[in-house]
C-alpha positions as CSV (number, residue, x, y, z in Angstrom):
1,M,198.9,65.0,124.8
2,S,202.2,66.7,125.6
3,F,203.6,67.5,129.0
4,V,205.9,70.3,130.1
5,P,208.7,69.1,132.3
6,L,208.7,70.5,135.9
7,G,210.7,73.7,136.2
8,T,210.2,74.8,132.6
9,D,209.0,78.4,132.2
10,I,205.7,78.3,130.2
11,S,205.1,82.0,130.7
12,H,206.6,84.5,128.3
13,S,207.4,88.1,129.1
14,E,209.6,90.8,127.6
15,V,210.0,94.5,127.2
16,T,208.7,95.2,123.7
17,N,209.2,99.0,123.2
18,I,210.6,102.0,125.0
19,S,209.5,105.6,124.4
20,A,210.1,108.9,126.1
21,A,206.9,108.3,128.2
22,G,207.5,104.8,129.3
23,F,207.8,101.2,128.1
24,W,205.6,98.3,127.1
25,L,205.8,95.0,129.0
26,L,204.4,91.9,127.1
27,V,203.2,89.2,129.4
28,D,202.0,86.1,127.5
29,D,199.3,87.6,125.2
30,A,198.7,90.9,127.0
31,E,200.8,94.1,126.8
32,F,201.0,96.7,129.5
33,F,202.3,100.2,129.4
34,V,204.6,101.2,132.3
35,P,204.6,105.0,132.4
36,F,207.7,106.8,133.7
37,S,205.4,109.2,135.5
38,D,204.1,106.3,137.7
39,Y,207.4,104.5,137.9
40,P,210.1,107.2,138.0
41,I,212.9,104.8,138.8
42,F,212.9,103.8,135.1
43,R,213.0,107.5,133.8
44,T,216.8,107.7,134.1
45,A,217.5,104.0,133.5
46,T,219.4,103.0,130.4
47,I,217.8,100.9,127.7
48,D,219.9,98.0,128.7
49,Q,218.7,98.3,132.4
50,I,215.1,98.3,131.3
51,L,215.5,95.4,129.0
52,Q,217.2,93.2,131.7
53,M,213.9,92.4,133.3
54,Q,213.5,89.1,135.1
55,Q,210.2,87.3,135.6
56,L,210.4,86.0,139.2
57,S,207.0,84.4,139.1
58,P,204.1,84.4,136.6
59,R,203.0,87.8,138.2
60,Q,206.2,89.4,139.5
61,F,208.9,91.2,137.5
62,H,212.3,92.4,138.7
63,W,214.9,94.7,137.2
64,P,218.1,93.8,139.1
65,A,220.3,96.7,138.0
66,L,217.6,99.1,139.3
67,D,216.5,97.0,142.3
68,A,212.9,97.6,141.0
69,D,209.9,95.3,141.1
70,I,206.4,95.4,139.6
71,E,203.5,93.1,140.3
72,L,201.3,92.3,137.4
73,D,198.2,93.2,139.5
74,A,199.4,96.8,139.7
75,L,199.5,97.0,135.9
76,E,196.2,95.3,135.4
77,R,194.3,97.4,138.1
78,P,196.4,100.5,138.7
79,K,193.5,102.3,140.5
80,Q,193.6,99.7,143.2
81,Y,197.3,100.3,143.8
82,P,198.0,104.0,144.4
83,L,201.7,104.6,143.9
84,L,203.6,106.3,146.6
85,W,207.2,106.8,145.7
86,H,209.8,108.2,148.1
87,Q,213.5,108.8,147.3
């Protein structure tokens, strides 16, 4: 049996692809599409800004250069989280 030391991140996440319509976020073994139509803050972001995602917790993601956050629940069940965006 092996143990993971306390404080070691055992969850894996990364942006795997970016298209004109949005980007894909890989979280462990599941991939989620983040459409620019639902998350317009990413529409004018640079590729580098989108790739610089930080996983703050197993279910929370942050893009520091954009001051944007996405909860995994919103990607898993988007109908339960109607998006209201104000500029």
